[in-house]
C-alpha positions, 0 to 999 in steps of 0.5 A, spaced: 483 511 475 484 504 473 488 499 476 495 501 476 498 496 480 496 489 480 492 486 486 497 481 488 503 486 489 498 490 493 497 484 498 504 482 498 506 489 500 501 490 505 503 483 508 511 485 508 509 492 511 505 489 517 510 483 518 516 488 518 514 495 520 513 499 526 506 498 529 503 505 530 496 506 533 492 502 528 497 502 522 504 500 520 510 504 517 515 501 513 520 504 509 516 510 509 509 507 507 504 507 512 499 501 511 492 500 515 486 495 514 479 497 516 474 494 521 470 492 515 476 487 513 475 489 506 479 495 505 487 496 505 490 503 505 497 504 503 500 511 503 506 516 503 505 523 505 504 525 497 500 519 494 495 513 497 492 507 494 486 504 497 484 496 495 477 495 496 471 490 496 472 486 489 479 488 489 477 495 487 483 501 487 482 508 489 488 512 488 490 519 490 496 523 489 498 530 488 502 528 481 503 522 477 510 522 479 508 521 486 504 515 485 509 512 481 514 513 486 509 509 491 508 504 486 515 503 485 516 502 493 510 497 493 513 493 488 520 493 491 517 491 498 512 486 495 519 482 492 521 482 499 515 477 501 519 472 496 525 472 501 
């Protein structure tokens, strides 16, 4: 799947989720989205129960979803959360 969400939105959303979210194990949960980074430092995962996006090495993106609507909901939520980084 091609890049559907800009990497800057993903990085901003990840920062907000890890700053404002509740820490649960190795992950953070904020507004229904779970965010986690992996030990290698190259991968960030953000997911709901129905869709996920992994931002990997060289800003590669991997998307998994049950339907395109589920992915679009995740993308919309991440975009809204990313806007919080400006406030």
